[in-house]
C-alpha positions in Angstrom: -0.5 0.1 0.2 3.0 2.6 1.0 4.7 1.5 -2.2 2.2 2.1 -4.0 1.2 5.6 -3.2 5.9 6.3 -3.3 5.2 4.7 -6.8 2.0 7.1 -7.9 2.9 10.7 -6.4 6.6 10.8 -5.9 8.1 13.6 -7.5 4.3 15.2 -8.0 3.2 15.3 -4.2 4.6 15.3 -1.0 4.1 11.8 1.2 3.3 13.0 4.4 0.0 15.1 3.2 -0.2 15.0 -0.3 -1.0 18.7 -1.1 1.9 19.7 -3.6 1.1 23.5 -2.4 2.4 22.6 0.4 6.1 21.2 -0.2 9.4 23.2 -1.7 9.2 22.7 -5.7 12.4 22.5 -7.8 11.2 23.3 -11.1 7.9 20.7 -11.8 9.4 18.7 -9.3 7.8 18.2 -5.9 10.0 17.0 -2.6 8.8 14.5 -1.1 8.4 16.4 2.6 6.0 19.0 3.4 7.6 22.5 4.5 7.0 21.5 8.1 8.0 18.1 7.9 11.5 19.8 6.0 11.4 21.8 9.1 11.1 18.9 11.3 14.8 17.3 9.3 17.2 20.5 8.7 16.2 21.1 12.5 17.6 17.6 13.4 20.1 18.0 11.3 21.5 21.3 13.0 20.7 20.3 16.1 22.5 16.6 15.2 25.8 19.0 14.5 24.9 21.1 18.2 24.5 18.2 20.3 28.2 16.9 18.7 29.7 20.2 19.0 28.3 21.5 22.7 27.5 19.5 25.7 23.7 20.5 26.3 21.6 19.5 29.5 18.4 18.1 29.6 15.5 20.3 29.9 12.3 18.7 29.1 10.4 22.2 29.9 12.7 23.8 27.1 11.5 20.8 25.2 8.0 21.0 25.6 8.4 24.8 24.8 9.6 24.8 21.6 7.0 22.3 20.3 4.5 24.5 21.4 4.5 26.9 18.6 4.3 23.8 15.7 1.4 22.5 17.3 -0.7 26.5 18.0 -0.1 27.0 14.2 -1.3 23.1 13.4 -4.1 23.4 15.4 -5.4 26.9 14.2 -5.3 25.9 10.3 -6.9 22.6 11.3 -10.1 24.2 12.6 -9.6 26.9 10.2 -9.5 29.7 12.3 -5.7 31.3 10.6 -4.2 29.1 7.6 -0.8 28.5 7.8 1.8 29.7 5.6 4.8 27.9 3.9 7.4 30.1 5.9 5.7 29.5 9.4 5.2 25.3 8.9 8.7 25.6 7.9 9.8 27.9 10.3 7.6 26.4 13.6 9.3 22.8 12.6 13.0 23.7 12.7 11.8 25.8 16.0 10.4 22.5 17.4 13.2 19.6 16.1 16.4 22.1 17.4 13.9 22.3 20.7 13.7 18.1 21.0 17.6 18.6 21.7 16.7 19.4 25.0 15.4 16.1 25.4 18.5 14.5 25.2 
């Protein structure tokens, strides 16, 4: 089932939400992750580099607080109060992923 979706949608729509307007494009090619997931991915890479370079103390409060903007942005869009932008999706995903660094 998942392989069928990958075969049919790869390069046409992101695999996470299936909405091409919410994903980065390169010409007509649509990246396989939406802007929010791309932000999470980039944030994880940045967090890994930071973690390997600097010793950081665990702090669950910082991790939770950094994830709140993404949750609020998603929630407001889900209930139809405010439409999110691709920049906001990317930024909130990035902040959330970097904040999760404080869980380790």
